C-alpha positions in Angstrom: 9.6 22.5 -44.9 10.7 24.2 -41.8 13.9 23.1 -39.8 13.5 20.4 -37.4 14.7 21.6 -33.6 18.0 19.4 -34.1 18.7 21.2 -37.2 18.3 24.6 -35.2 20.3 23.3 -32.4 23.4 22.3 -34.8 23.0 25.4 -37.0 23.1 27.4 -33.8 26.0 25.6 -32.1 28.1 26.2 -35.2 27.0 30.0 -35.4 28.2 30.9 -31.6 31.3 30.5 -29.6 29.7 27.8 -27.4 32.2 25.2 -26.6 32.0 22.0 -29.2 32.2 18.5 -28.2 30.1 18.7 -24.9 26.8 17.6 -24.0 23.9 19.7 -24.9 20.4 19.9 -23.6 17.7 21.4 -25.6 14.4 23.0 -24.4 11.6 24.3 -26.8 9.7 27.1 -25.1 8.0 28.2 -28.3 4.4 27.2 -27.2 4.9 28.6 -23.7 3.4 31.8 -22.8 5.2 34.3 -20.7 6.9 33.9 -17.7 7.2 30.3 -18.3 10.0 29.9 -20.9 12.2 32.2 -18.5 11.2 30.1 -15.5 11.6 26.7 -17.4 15.0 27.8 -18.7 16.5 28.8 -15.3 15.2 25.7 -13.8 16.9 23.5 -16.1 20.1 25.3 -16.1 20.3 24.6 -12.3 20.1 20.8 -12.9 23.0 21.0 -15.7 26.5 20.1 -14.9 28.7 23.3 -15.7 30.2 21.6 -19.2 26.9 21.2 -20.6 25.7 23.7 -23.2 21.9 24.5 -22.9 20.0 25.2 -26.3 16.7 27.3 -25.8 14.3 27.2 -28.9 11.6 30.1 -28.8 9.7 32.2 -30.9 11.2 35.2 -29.9 14.7 36.6 -28.4 14.5 36.1 -24.5 15.3 39.8 -23.6 14.3 39.3 -19.9 16.5 36.1 -19.5 19.7 37.9 -20.5 20.0 40.0 -17.3 19.6 36.8 -15.4 22.0 34.7 -17.1 24.7 37.8 -16.6 23.7 37.8 -13.1 24.5 34.0 -12.9 27.8 33.9 -14.8 26.8 32.3 -17.9 27.8 33.1 -21.7 25.0 33.1 -24.3 24.5 34.0 -27.9 21.1 34.1 -29.8 20.6 33.2 -33.2 17.4 33.9 -35.2 16.0 31.8 -37.8 12.8 32.6 -39.9 10.6 30.4 -37.7 12.6 30.5 -34.1 15.1 32.0 -32.3 17.6 29.8 -30.5 19.7 31.0 -27.6 22.9 28.8 -26.8 23.9 29.2 -23.4 26.9 27.9 -21.4 29.5 28.2 -18.3 32.3 30.7 -19.1 
């Protein structure tokens, strides 16, 4: 059985240097074609407080997202699983 979204989120959060014990938001973009994952992720990030950790579940590493996160001052790490790629994003 494939892990559920919550299991991906928990495993990815534990595998990264993201802050613990803070609110999290999740967005599953596996079923969206480009450029929707990038656009929706950036839109959601603008609505979050600085202490919230954002978890994007995707079917591939979001290569085009990384420079945009760098430009906006976010920290991030990507963890690859068998059937999902999870990028954890937080404010430095």
